[in-house]
RODO-2510 file (C-alpha; in nm, 4 decimals, decimal comma):
residues 601
     n   res          X          Y          Z
     1     m     0,0000     0,0000     0,0000
     2     r     0,1171     0,3509    -0,0667
     3     r     0,0391     0,6583     0,1328
     4     s    -0,0586     1,0013     0,0134
     5     k     0,0431     1,3340     0,1571
     6     a    -0,3008     1,4824     0,1667
     7     i    -0,6769     1,4209     0,1210
     8     p    -1,0031     1,4608     0,3127
     9     a    -1,0649     1,4097     0,6765
    10     i    -1,3381     1,3113     0,9144
    11     a    -1,2920     1,5985     1,1545
    12     v    -1,0414     1,8454     1,0111
    13     m    -0,8502     1,9369     0,7009
    14     a    -0,4767     1,9038     0,6566
    15     g    -0,1968     1,8197     0,4196
    16     a     0,0407     1,5283     0,4266
    17     a     0,1055     1,2766     0,1456
    18     l    -0,0892     0,9813     0,0184
    19     m     0,0598     0,6489     0,1162
    20     l     0,0563     0,3412    -0,0996
    21     t    -0,1338     0,1064     0,1221
    22     a    -0,4783     0,0053     0,2262
    23     c    -0,5202     0,1388     0,5741
    24     g    -0,8553     0,2172     0,7258
    25     g    -1,0271     0,4418     0,9710
    26     s    -1,3605     0,4778     1,1376
    27     g    -1,6193     0,3516     0,8949
    28     g    -1,9083     0,1140     0,8515
    29     g    -1,9168    -0,2601     0,8705
    30     d    -1,7245    -0,3042     1,1933
    31     q    -1,7352    -0,6404     1,3598
    32     n    -1,6099    -0,7476     1,7001
    33     n    -1,6777    -1,1097     1,7712
    34     g    -1,4137    -1,1859     2,0333
    35     s    -1,4379    -1,2454     2,4032
    36     n    -1,3011    -0,9091     2,5146
    37     g    -1,5793    -0,7044     2,3582
    38     g    -1,5675    -0,3288     2,3716
    39     g    -1,6226    -0,2579     2,0023
    40     l    -1,4810     0,0315     1,8075
    41     a    -1,6354     0,3098     2,0123
    42     s    -1,4272     0,2442     2,3210
    43     a    -1,1193     0,1180     2,1359
    44     a    -1,0902     0,4351     1,9293
    45     i    -1,0245     0,6647     2,2263
    46     a    -0,6651     0,6712     2,3489
    47     k    -0,6060     0,6141     2,7202
    48     g    -0,3921     0,9276     2,7337
    49     e    -0,6456     1,1444     2,5546
    50     s    -0,7863     1,4479     2,7338
    51     g    -0,9897     1,6952     2,5305
    52     d    -0,7701     1,8001     2,2399
    53     t    -0,4419     1,6866     2,3966
    54     y    -0,2546     1,3629     2,4579
    55     t    -0,0127     1,2577     2,7317
    56     a     0,1217     0,9018     2,7450
    57     p    -0,0487     0,7321     3,0425
    58     k     0,1150     0,5280     3,3149
    59     v     0,0883     0,1601     3,2270
    60     k     0,2292    -0,1688     3,3499
    61     d     0,5102    -0,3651     3,1872
    62     i     0,3583    -0,6500     2,9847
    63     g     0,6789    -0,7930     2,8354
    64     p     0,7358    -0,8622     2,4646
    65     v     0,4598    -0,8477     2,2028
    66     v     0,4632    -0,9800     1,8451
    67     v     0,2522    -0,8089     1,5777
    68     s     0,1980    -0,9216     1,2187
    69     t     0,1132    -0,7252     0,9079
    70     d     0,1167    -0,7865     0,5312
    71     k     0,4347    -0,6219     0,4057
    72     p     0,7755    -0,5322     0,5536
    73     f     0,9248    -0,2081     0,6802
    74     t     1,1619    -0,0624     0,4198
    75     a     1,2719     0,2895     0,5159
    76     y     1,3354     0,5070     0,8212
    77     n     1,2741     0,8149     0,6045
    78     n     0,9145     0,7597     0,4993
    79     a     0,8838     1,1094     0,3520
    80     t     1,0654     1,0475     0,0227
    81     a     0,8526     0,9927    -0,2870
    82     d     0,9931     0,6458    -0,3520
    83     a     0,9572     0,5251     0,0076
    84     v     0,6368     0,6662     0,1534
    85     q     0,4084     0,3783     0,2440
    86     s     0,1933     0,2602     0,5309
    87     y     0,4107    -0,0349     0,6258
    88     n     0,6839     0,2054     0,7336
    89     s     0,4417     0,4173     0,9352
    90     y     0,3126     0,1121     1,1204
    91     a     0,6482     0,1037     1,3007
    92     l     0,7472     0,4708     1,2892
    93     i     0,4333     0,5851     1,4752
    94     q     0,6059     0,4634     1,7929
    95     v     0,9601     0,5642     1,6906
    96     l     0,9343     0,9248     1,5688
    97     a     0,7828     1,1913     1,7941
    98     r     0,5399     1,4402     1,6431
    99     p     0,3554     1,7535     1,7612
   100     f     0,0136     1,6093     1,6786
   101     i    -0,1112     1,2522     1,6872
   102     l    -0,4356     1,0918     1,5706
   103     d    -0,6599     0,8848     1,7931
   104     g    -0,8678     0,5976     1,6634
   105     n    -1,1387     0,8363     1,5456
   106     n    -0,8794     1,0429     1,3548
   107     k    -0,9155     1,3244     1,6063
   108     v    -0,6060     1,5446     1,6014
   109     l    -0,4472     1,5732     1,9469
   110     l    -0,1621     1,7964     2,0635
   111     n     0,1189     1,5729     2,1902
   112     k     0,1931     1,7215     2,5329
   113     d     0,4806     1,4788     2,5945
   114     v     0,6919     1,6744     2,3460
   115     m     0,5148     2,0081     2,2840
   116     d     0,4197     2,2987     2,5048
   117     s     0,1981     2,4515     2,2367
   118     v     0,1347     2,4948     1,8650
   119     e    -0,0650     2,8052     1,7791
   120     v    -0,1556     3,0449     1,5026
   121     t     0,0139     3,3504     1,6482
   122     s    -0,0795     3,5907     1,3681
   123     t    -0,3215     3,6112     1,0768
   124     s    -0,2265     3,9534     0,9379
   125     p    -0,0491     4,0455     0,7242
   126     k     0,0408     3,6764     0,7043
   127     q    -0,0580     3,3557     0,8805
   128     v     0,2113     3,2669     1,1330
   129     v     0,2235     2,9383     1,3252
   130     t     0,4557     2,9048     1,6242
   131     w     0,5686     2,5625     1,7430
   132     k     0,6860     2,5562     2,1069
   133     i     0,8889     2,2425     2,1808
   134     k     0,9016     2,1085     2,5341
   135     k     1,2406     2,1260     2,7042
   136     g     1,4152     1,8008     2,7864
   137     v     1,2997     1,6039     2,4810
   138     s     1,5852     1,4161     2,3140
   139     w     1,6656     1,1480     2,0637
   140     s     1,7599     0,8042     2,1943
   141     d     2,1278     0,8909     2,1315
   142     g     2,0971     1,1793     2,3788
   143     v     2,0967     1,4677     2,1284
   144     p     1,8089     1,7153     2,1828
   145     w     1,4948     1,6863     1,9691
   146     n     1,4519     2,0493     1,8786
   147     c     1,3949     2,3222     1,6239
   148     k     1,6613     2,1955     1,3852
   149     d     1,4583     1,8808     1,3198
   150     f     1,1560     2,0918     1,2265
   151     y     1,3667     2,3132     1,0022
   152     l     1,5073     2,0141     0,8142
   153     a     1,1545     1,8810     0,7544
   154     w     1,0580     2,2122     0,5957
   155     l     1,3782     2,2452     0,3923
   156     a     1,3367     1,8971     0,2438
   157     q     0,9698     1,9399     0,1568
   158     s     0,9437     2,3074     0,0676
   159     g     0,9641     2,2470    -0,3067
   160     q     1,1551     2,5742    -0,3295
   161     d     1,4989     2,4136    -0,3849
   162     l     1,4891     2,4312    -0,7627
   163     k     1,7811     2,3183    -0,9738
   164     a     1,9170     2,5192    -1,2629
   165     d     1,6559     2,3733    -1,4988
   166     g     1,3866     2,5514    -1,2982
   167     k     1,1725     2,2359    -1,2839
   168     t     1,3319     1,9661    -1,0684
   169     t     1,4313     1,9882    -0,7023
   170     y     1,7282     1,8566    -0,5076
   171     f     1,5156     1,6969    -0,2382
   172     l     1,2678     1,4317    -0,3532
   173     p     0,9783     1,4379    -0,1048
   174     g     0,6476     1,2586    -0,1431
   175     g     0,4664     1,5909    -0,1286
   176     t     0,5149     1,9617    -0,0683
   177     t     0,1572     2,0702     0,0129
   178     g     0,1602     2,3203     0,2970
   179     y     0,5377     2,3266     0,3216
   180     s     0,5602     2,5037    -0,0141
   181     q     0,3404     2,7820     0,1258
   182     i     0,5860     2,8519     0,4088
   183     d     0,7931     3,1469     0,2899
   184     s     0,9804     3,1884     0,6179
   185     a     1,0906     2,9120     0,8584
   186     k     1,3087     3,0224     1,1474
   187     c     1,4416     2,8845     1,4735
   188     q     1,3782     3,1627     1,7208
   189     d     1,5612     2,9456     1,9733
   190     d     1,6120     2,5718     2,0250
   191     q     1,2551     2,5297     2,1495
   192     t     1,0735     2,7753     1,9202
   193     f     1,0068     2,7270     1,5499
   194     v     0,8214     3,0043     1,3665
   195     t     0,6616     2,9497     1,0260
   196     s     0,5143     3,2249     0,8099
   197     f     0,2836     3,1357     0,5198
   198     s     0,2667     3,3144     0,1864
   199     s    -0,1071     3,2362     0,1795
   200     p    -0,3375     3,0968     0,4498
   201     f    -0,3113     2,7220     0,5050
   202     g    -0,5988     2,5741     0,7023
   203     d    -0,4364     2,2306     0,7321
   204     w    -0,1302     2,3446     0,9278
   205     k    -0,1779     2,0712     1,1886
   206     s    -0,0873     1,8168     0,9226
   207     l     0,2662     1,9530     0,8944
   208     f     0,5776     1,8381     1,0817
   209     g     0,5128     1,4861     1,1929
   210     i     0,1843     1,3425     1,0730
   211     s     0,3669     1,1846     0,7784
   212     d     0,6757     1,0661     0,9731
   213     d     0,8981     1,3474     0,8482
   214     l     1,0630     1,4805     1,1667
   215     l     1,4031     1,3191     1,1202
   216     p     1,7276     1,3723     1,3185
   217     a     1,8955     1,6826     1,1766
   218     h     2,2067     1,6146     1,3853
   219     v     2,2602     1,2832     1,2041
   220     l     2,2373     1,4532     0,8649
   221     e     2,4777     1,7244     0,9822
   222     k     2,7334     1,4647     1,0904
   223     q     2,7006     1,2621     0,7711
   224     t     2,7312     1,5644     0,5423
   225     g     2,9735     1,7814     0,7363
   226     v     2,7199     2,0631     0,7659
   227     s     2,7666     2,2378     1,0999
   228     d     2,4188     2,3938     1,1198
   229     i     2,1322     2,2836     0,8968
   230     t     1,9402     2,6039     0,9676
   231     q     2,2043     2,7921     0,7681
   232     v     2,1145     2,5907     0,4593
   233     t     1,8286     2,7420     0,2590
   234     p     1,6467     2,6403    -0,0599
   235     k     1,8631     2,8997    -0,2373
   236     s     2,1995     2,7744    -0,1043
   237     p     2,4757     2,6856    -0,3533
   238     a     2,4131     2,3792    -0,5681
   239     d     2,7010     2,1749    -0,4233
   240     l     2,5708     2,2257    -0,0687
   241     l     2,2113     2,1409    -0,1577
   242     t     2,3288     1,8350    -0,3498
   243     k     2,5265     1,7055    -0,0530
   244     v     2,2447     1,7580     0,1966
   245     s     1,9664     1,6325    -0,0269
   246     d     2,1559     1,3220    -0,1373
   247     f     2,1701     1,2005     0,2196
   248     w     1,8065     1,2919     0,2931
   249     n     1,6930     1,1174    -0,0271
   250     t     1,8925     0,7957     0,0177
   251     g     2,0769     0,7823     0,3496
   252     w     1,7818     0,6705     0,5579
   253     k     1,6672     0,3713     0,3532
   254     g     1,6189     0,0671     0,5720
   255     f     1,7716     0,0983     0,9179
   256     k     2,1209     0,1578     1,0564
   257     a     2,1437     0,2014     1,4312
   258     d     2,3823     0,4974     1,4266
   259     l     2,1753     0,6799     1,1640
   260     a     1,8231     0,6130     1,2916
   261     p     1,7683     0,6989     1,6593
   262     g     1,4229     0,7167     1,8136
   263     s     1,2498     1,0274     1,9452
   264     g     0,9248     0,8571     2,0452
   265     a     0,8404     0,6087     2,3175
   266     y     1,0321     0,3378     2,1301
   267     m     1,3428     0,3032     1,9163
   268     i     1,4442     0,0471     1,6568
   269     s     1,6773    -0,2227     1,7877
   270     d     1,6818    -0,4643     1,4956
   271     w     1,5752    -0,4865     1,1322
   272     q     1,5657    -0,8032     0,9274
   273     q     1,5198    -0,6883     0,5685
   274     g     1,1993    -0,8203     0,4172
   275     s     1,1032    -0,9935     0,7386
   276     s     1,0721    -0,7985     1,0633
   277     i     1,1548    -0,4891     1,2647
   278     t     1,1962    -0,4856     1,6418
   279     l     1,1309    -0,1921     1,8736
   280     v     1,2411    -0,1494     2,2346
   281     r     1,1662     0,1273     2,4814
   282     n     1,3552     0,4510     2,4258
   283     p     1,5510     0,5184     2,7484
   284     k     1,5576     0,8920     2,6715
   285     w     1,1808     0,9220     2,6233
   286     p     1,0520     1,1939     2,8601
   287     g     0,7004     1,0518     2,8857
   288     n     0,5683     0,7463     3,0624
   289     p     0,7210     0,4251     2,9225
   290     g     0,5124     0,1990     2,7035
   291     g     0,3531    -0,1243     2,8180
   292     p     0,5302    -0,3678     2,5838
   293     a     0,8982    -0,4061     2,6697
   294     k     0,9646    -0,5068     2,3100
   295     i     0,7515    -0,5053     1,9952
   296     t     0,8403    -0,7215     1,6970
   297     l     0,6513    -0,6302     1,3813
   298     k     0,6600    -0,9238     1,1394
   299     a     0,5760    -0,9182     0,7704
   300     i     0,3546    -1,2157     0,6850
   301     p     0,1987    -1,1656     0,3384
   302     d    -0,0432    -1,4591     0,3742
   303     s    -0,3377    -1,3595     0,5957
   304     n    -0,4103    -1,7247     0,6682
   305     a    -0,0546    -1,7682     0,7964
   306     q    -0,1112    -1,4652     1,0193
   307     v    -0,4209    -1,6311     1,1630
   308     q    -0,2294    -1,9538     1,2267
   309     a     0,0445    -1,7611     1,4089
   310     l    -0,2205    -1,5927     1,6243
   311     q    -0,3819    -1,9248     1,7094
   312     n    -0,0413    -2,0688     1,8034
   313     n     0,0338    -1,7613     2,0191
   314     e     0,3387    -1,6908     1,8031
   315     e     0,1938    -1,3411     1,7795
   316     q    -0,0498    -1,1506     1,9946
   317     v    -0,1773    -0,8951     1,7426
   318     l    -0,2789    -0,9412     1,3788
   319     s    -0,3166    -0,6341     1,1576
   320     s    -0,3954    -0,6910     0,7920
   321     a    -0,4577    -0,4119     0,5459
   322     q    -0,5012    -0,6702     0,2685
   323     p    -0,7247    -0,9323     0,4332
   324     d    -0,8156    -1,2649     0,2828
   325     a    -1,1780    -1,3784     0,2999
   326     n    -1,0858    -1,7254     0,4279
   327     a    -0,8718    -1,5749     0,7027
   328     a    -1,1567    -1,3454     0,8046
   329     q    -1,4033    -1,6319     0,8198
   330     t    -1,1666    -1,8305     1,0414
   331     l    -1,1130    -1,5381     1,2781
   332     q    -1,4879    -1,4906     1,3108
   333     t    -1,5105    -1,8346     1,4726
   334     l    -1,2384    -1,7848     1,7339
   335     g    -1,4202    -1,5718     1,9908
   336     s    -1,4490    -1,8649     2,2309
   337     s    -1,0690    -1,8969     2,2179
   338     g    -1,0268    -1,5475     2,3599
   339     i    -0,9462    -1,3852     2,0253
   340     t    -1,1066    -1,0503     1,9448
   341     y    -1,1719    -0,9878     1,5757
   342     g    -1,2712    -0,6759     1,3833
   343     a    -1,2916    -0,5411     1,0294
   344     n    -1,4084    -0,2131     0,8819
   345     a    -1,3652     0,0236     0,5921
   346     g    -1,1306     0,3101     0,6462
   347     l    -0,9619     0,6088     0,4870
   348     n    -0,8187     0,4162     0,1973
   349     f    -0,9248     0,3109    -0,1473
   350     e    -0,8200     0,0549    -0,4070
   351     h    -0,7937     0,2029    -0,7535
   352     l    -0,6555     0,1756    -1,1056
   353     d    -0,4199     0,4461    -1,2361
   354     l    -0,3921     0,4675    -1,6147
   355     n    -0,0478     0,5862    -1,7236
   356     l    -0,1168     0,8782    -1,9572
   357     k     0,2451     0,8657    -2,0711
   358     r     0,1633     0,5430    -2,2539
   359     a     0,0444     0,5953    -2,6120
   360     v    -0,2529     0,3621    -2,5707
   361     f    -0,4019     0,5811    -2,2959
   362     q    -0,3498     0,9073    -2,4763
   363     d    -0,6590     0,7955    -2,6663
   364     e    -0,9482     0,9099    -2,4454
   365     a    -1,1845     0,6584    -2,6045
   366     v    -0,9629     0,3742    -2,4778
   367     r    -0,9697     0,5175    -2,1265
   368     k    -1,3475     0,5540    -2,1387
   369     a    -1,3989     0,2040    -2,2774
   370     f    -1,1767     0,0485    -2,0122
   371     g    -1,3851     0,2147    -1,7418
   372     q    -1,7095     0,1102    -1,9073
   373     c    -1,6219    -0,2602    -1,8980
   374     i    -1,5267    -0,2654    -1,5274
   375     n    -1,7815    -0,4385    -1,3034
   376     r    -1,7110    -0,3006    -0,9578
   377     n    -2,0140    -0,4691    -0,8008
   378     e    -1,8689    -0,8047    -0,8997
   379     l    -1,5309    -0,7100    -0,7498
   380     v    -1,6932    -0,6077    -0,4226
   381     d    -1,9229    -0,9107    -0,4050
   382     k    -1,6494    -1,1648    -0,4739
   383     l    -1,3498    -1,0054    -0,3022
   384     i    -1,4661    -0,7807    -0,0176
   385     k    -1,8069    -0,8700     0,1249
   386     q    -1,6832    -1,1866     0,2937
   387     v    -1,4734    -0,9595     0,5165
   388     q    -1,7013    -0,6551     0,5260
   389     p    -2,0638    -0,7445     0,4389
   390     d    -2,1816    -0,3865     0,3772
   391     a    -1,9015    -0,2963     0,1343
   392     k    -1,9902    -0,0948    -0,1770
   393     p    -1,8071     0,0490    -0,4798
   394     f    -1,6210     0,3704    -0,4037
   395     n    -1,6953     0,6828    -0,6070
   396     s    -1,4475     0,9592    -0,5245
   397     v    -1,0750     1,0250    -0,4954
   398     i    -1,1052     1,3186    -0,2537
   399     f    -1,3902     1,2409    -0,0145
   400     f    -1,5081     0,9337     0,1729
   401     p    -1,8687     0,8228     0,2338
   402     g    -2,0261     1,0160     0,5182
   403     m    -1,8043     1,3208     0,4746
   404     p    -1,9517     1,6575     0,3804
   405     g    -1,8809     1,6902     0,0101
   406     y    -1,8876     1,3231    -0,0865
   407     a    -2,0540     1,2778    -0,4250
   408     d    -2,0719     0,9940    -0,6762
   409     n    -1,8493     1,0971    -0,9675
   410     y    -1,7828     0,7522    -1,1138
   411     s    -2,0960     0,5362    -1,1414
   412     d    -2,1759     0,6981    -1,4766
   413     k    -1,8259     0,6148    -1,6013
   414     l    -1,7709     0,2638    -1,4613
   415     v    -2,0945     0,1188    -1,5982
   416     s    -2,0081    -0,2521    -1,6300
   417     n    -2,1286    -0,2820    -1,9869
   418     p    -1,8901    -0,4446    -2,2391
   419     a    -2,1287    -0,3621    -2,5249
   420     t    -2,1129     0,0088    -2,4374
   421     a    -1,7340    -0,0133    -2,4149
   422     k    -1,7126    -0,1805    -2,7555
   423     a    -1,9381     0,0854    -2,9067
   424     t    -1,7114     0,3591    -2,7651
   425     l    -1,4103     0,1964    -2,9274
   426     t    -1,5892     0,1368    -3,2579
   427     a    -1,6865     0,5034    -3,2791
   428     d    -1,3170     0,5876    -3,2328
   429     g    -1,2065     0,3709    -3,5255
   430     w    -1,1254     0,0463    -3,3473
   431     a    -1,2426    -0,2820    -3,5019
   432     p    -1,2341    -0,6453    -3,3851
   433     g    -0,9382    -0,8524    -3,5056
   434     p    -0,9505    -1,2263    -3,5864
   435     d    -0,9232    -1,3114    -3,2151
   436     g    -1,1902    -1,0609    -3,1124
   437     i    -0,9406    -0,8099    -2,9708
   438     m    -0,9882    -0,4571    -3,1022
   439     v    -0,7341    -0,3225    -3,3508
   440     k    -0,6615     0,0306    -3,4753
   441     d    -0,3875     0,1430    -3,7136
   442     g    -0,2444    -0,2093    -3,7005
   443     k    -0,2094    -0,2120    -3,3201
   444     k    -0,4009    -0,4434    -3,0870
   445     l    -0,5711    -0,3000    -2,7799
   446     t    -0,3638    -0,4696    -2,5139
   447     f    -0,2041    -0,3481    -2,1907
   448     k    -0,0771    -0,4754    -1,8553
   449     i    -0,2095    -0,4194    -1,5046
   450     s     0,0806    -0,4090    -1,2586
   451     h     0,0446    -0,4837    -0,8874
   452     t     0,2084    -0,6502    -0,5887
   453     d     0,1768    -1,0224    -0,5164
   454     i    -0,1297    -0,9910    -0,2928
   455     p    -0,3781    -1,2682    -0,3815
   456     r    -0,6783    -1,0350    -0,3900
   457     r    -0,5105    -0,8203    -0,6543
   458     k    -0,4414    -1,1183    -0,8765
   459     q    -0,8096    -1,2064    -0,8386
   460     t    -0,9020    -0,8482    -0,9276
   461     v    -0,7017    -0,8634    -1,2497
   462     a    -0,8505    -1,2022    -1,3392
   463     l    -1,2027    -1,0595    -1,3074
   464     l    -1,1109    -0,7504    -1,5103
   465     q    -0,9603    -0,9692    -1,7819
   466     q    -1,2844    -1,1613    -1,8094
   467     e    -1,5058    -0,8512    -1,8032
   468     c    -1,3095    -0,6494    -2,0587
   469     k    -1,2345    -0,9291    -2,3040
   470     a    -1,5999    -0,9095    -2,4092
   471     a    -1,5320    -0,5484    -2,5107
   472     g    -1,2314    -0,6523    -2,7194
   473     i    -0,9719    -0,5365    -2,4646
   474     d    -0,6796    -0,7684    -2,3876
   475     i    -0,5462    -0,7281    -2,0328
   476     q    -0,2246    -0,8927    -1,9172
   477     d    -0,1399    -0,9612    -1,5526
   478     d     0,1908    -0,8114    -1,4334
   479     t     0,2508    -0,9357    -1,0789
   480     d     0,5625    -0,7957    -0,9103
   481     a     0,6228    -0,8402    -0,5376
   482     n     0,8319    -0,5209    -0,5374
   483     f     0,6036    -0,3110    -0,7560
   484     l     0,5289    -0,0516    -0,4872
   485     d     0,8924    -0,0131    -0,3836
   486     k     1,0056     0,1698    -0,6959
   487     r     0,8236     0,0919    -1,0202
   488     v     0,5056     0,2754    -0,9274
   489     s     0,6909     0,5976    -0,8424
   490     d     0,8964     0,5617    -1,1615
   491     s     0,5727     0,5420    -1,3666
   492     d     0,6887     0,2004    -1,4854
   493     y     0,3482     0,0534    -1,5702
   494     d     0,0563     0,0692    -1,8114
   495     v    -0,2069     0,0480    -1,5390
   496     a    -0,1224     0,0429    -1,1682
   497     l    -0,3456    -0,1384    -0,9204
   498     f    -0,2889    -0,0369    -0,5584
   499     a    -0,4476     0,1469    -0,2685
   500     w    -0,3947     0,4954    -0,1346
   501     s    -0,3992     0,5340     0,2424
   502     v    -0,5061     0,8831     0,3357
   503     a    -0,4362     1,1056     0,6338
   504     p    -0,7497     1,2736     0,7693
   505     f    -0,6831     1,6033     0,5946
   506     h    -0,8485     1,7425     0,2830
   507     s    -0,5307     1,8632     0,1158
   508     a    -0,3709     1,5191     0,1066
   509     g    -0,4711     1,4387    -0,2507
   510     i    -0,3205     1,7482    -0,4064
   511     t     0,0256     1,5972    -0,4479
   512     t    -0,1326     1,3034    -0,6316
   513     y    -0,3806     1,4729    -0,8627
   514     k    -0,2481     1,8206    -0,9306
   515     t    -0,0549     1,8595    -1,2552
   516     g     0,3118     1,7972    -1,1798
   517     g     0,2444     1,6837    -0,8213
   518     n     0,5185     1,4827    -0,6504
   519     q     0,3013     1,1709    -0,6394
   520     n     0,1217     1,2309    -0,9679
   521     w     0,2941     0,9341    -1,1279
   522     n     0,0367     0,8588    -1,3979
   523     g     0,0293     1,2109    -1,5425
   524     t    -0,3253     1,3142    -1,4509
   525     t    -0,3812     1,6744    -1,5573
   526     s    -0,6789     1,9092    -1,5390
   527     k    -0,6665     2,2868    -1,5274
   528     v    -1,0081     2,2909    -1,3605
   529     a    -0,8815     2,0634    -1,0832
   530     d    -0,5549     2,2576    -1,0499
   531     d    -0,7381     2,5874    -1,0066
   532     a    -0,9822     2,4340    -0,7598
   533     f    -0,6966     2,2941    -0,5507
   534     d    -0,5242     2,6341    -0,5479
   535     n    -0,8425     2,8008    -0,4253
   536     a    -0,9095     2,5301    -0,1658
   537     l    -0,5675     2,5787    -0,0088
   538     k    -0,6384     2,9468     0,0481
   539     q    -0,9454     2,8764     0,2590
   540     t    -0,9350     2,8735     0,6364
   541     d    -1,2997     2,7708     0,6617
   542     d    -1,3725     2,3996     0,6077
   543     a    -1,7079     2,4533     0,4383
   544     a    -1,5630     2,7008     0,1895
   545     a    -1,2772     2,4651     0,1064
   546     v    -1,5110     2,1686     0,0527
   547     t    -1,6762     2,3401    -0,2441
   548     y    -1,3430     2,3698    -0,4227
   549     y    -1,2406     2,0141    -0,3377
   550     q    -1,5712     1,8931    -0,4835
   551     a    -1,4946     2,0756    -0,8084
   552     a    -1,1488     1,9170    -0,8189
   553     d    -1,2920     1,5712    -0,7487
   554     k    -1,5354     1,5943    -1,0407
   555     a    -1,2727     1,7360    -1,2761
   556     i    -1,0348     1,4507    -1,1996
   557     a    -1,3111     1,1975    -1,2716
   558     d    -1,3702     1,3640    -1,6068
   559     t    -1,0109     1,2917    -1,7137
   560     y    -1,0787     0,9141    -1,7127
   561     s    -0,7253     0,8661    -1,5793
   562     t    -0,7939     0,7019    -1,2444
   563     f    -1,0726     0,4648    -1,1439
   564     p    -1,1585     0,4105    -0,7741
   565     l    -1,2844     0,0586    -0,7105
   566     f    -1,3656     0,0049    -0,3415
   567     q    -1,2423     0,0668     0,0104
   568     p    -1,0383    -0,2375     0,1144
   569     p    -1,1383    -0,3395     0,4668
   570     n    -0,8814    -0,3449     0,7424
   571     m    -0,8848    -0,6576     0,9528
   572     w    -0,7414    -0,6966     1,2986
   573     a    -0,7414    -0,9488     1,5790
   574     y    -0,5705    -0,9899     1,9113
   575     t    -0,5398    -1,2541     2,1773
   576     g    -0,6559    -1,2343     2,5367
   577     d    -0,3060    -1,1153     2,6304
   578     i    -0,3720    -0,7663     2,4868
   579     d    -0,6538    -0,5163     2,5123
   580     k    -0,7784    -0,2824     2,2375
   581     a    -0,5255    -0,3425     1,9597
   582     w    -0,7574    -0,1957     1,6971
   583     f    -0,6417    -0,1031     1,3451
   584     q    -0,6342     0,2764     1,3231
   585     s    -0,7016     0,4328     0,9831
   586     y    -0,3545     0,5740     0,9157
   587     y    -0,1094     0,4117     1,1564
   588     g    -0,2339     0,0547     1,1774
   589     s    -0,2653    -0,1441     1,4980
   590     m     0,0400     0,0103     1,6629
   591     w    -0,1081     0,3613     1,6860
   592     n    -0,1624     0,3027     2,0606
   593     a     0,0928     0,0254     2,1213
   594     n     0,2559     0,2212     2,4024
   595     e    -0,0768     0,1952     2,5896
   596     w    -0,1268    -0,1794     2,5460
   597     q    -0,2027    -0,3684     2,8631
   598     k    -0,3305    -0,7068     2,9625
   599     p    -0,7099    -0,7114     3,0028
   600     n    -0,8266    -0,5709     3,3353
   601     a    -0,4720    -0,4581     3,4205
***
């Protein structure tokens, strides 16, 4: 799954980056059939939550805990365009401190363990936000967590560090939304970071941390020989920007102990590439220590194998963003064994991105016909409803069902009618060849759908092949276990099948759907959408912004370049050794891992 730096929210707006993934949030279809009970309502509220703030609560030591998920951790820097994905955040939520955190209902809470305050300190002549960092907060290597770390996050994601060509940047972040509007970022002192915006930005709470981007500036300084990162600006000499950006872009892939300290309640102690990552308590953490003494997050791609490990007590928490129907059905029967099970739709959506850089998709009739032969009801019925019975096709790329502004922009385009699709192609000059596949100018209508090796995605492609063959469209399956690691961000595909996981902030989709956006890998372009996004960002009132986001949503649909399919359900389960290990929409099951206790502890 990949994550995006900004899209809609349940409670607020904000701007981060979309993540390639399939994470979920509070939504319909929740189930809780285990012995512990409680349901989503109680599980979604953090123990340390008080009003709009959070302080890590005092909890008892419960020893080691093993957690499983679908895919492995790959990068300590989850803010680069080629790395940003949910499976990194599932670990980093406990490793990297941040000014604001999300509870299980996606409510934004000020993190009082590390911040004194974050406030809009001026609105005229410019919006100014002041970040007051709590004294005594440090990285696990003993170096202070302070203003420099915030400054580096802005520098790397400002989008203002243009090279001589005037188009490309030295740093390669997943998104620049919000950061690019900061025209002045200064460390008033070690504990005070002041940001001034060139235009109002209503989603300022999404900046500096929500997307795991507050990295150790002191490590970068040591590795690059820069004595003070705050003296580096987007307009610094090319050789200096090259040196600093090269390390930020590539130096934090994977995990190296001396390069990747922790600033949160936990730090990374071990990483087995492609297999597992282990966290232990951070001895320098100023807040109350977490319940688990050690957390091992294992990558187990087969949901049924995850279930078996849970039954054998080889793990205590199962968190699957790509659940298998058979695994779900097994978990639903294990309540008498003390296993709590749940599944629900969240802030994520499975979709198809058509690569407009490919000649075949520069023909709008081909894009339209492909959409017209897709039967989303069949996909949902056969692939999703066994896990989430009330699942439905998804009809937006900006809003989620139940949000103000959600509208159906795709049912009139994805009509599940091969005859209509064939008629669209015929009107455009395509004609059936000897094998029934449409041909135009001597070229057959054939393309590949690329995706990771998740069984449900192979099943999706198989159904699409069957549906679209009747329209004369030949679809080839391109399964690549590493597709999301690099190929998708390199636009190395005809059609990409994956899921965006979305932070609860309206501006998150801008980097994906605006012309030239950092995560706009398939080349979607619409002046109407671009203008609407620009106007939305200037709004400080949610209702006013929604109108512009609606216009952008419809304009994107009209490009026939991306087709939302459904919201993949998140599935979680935990044994009687843990309480309330629910899958949170953006950070997975470990969003509250520091609070985990034994039942009735």
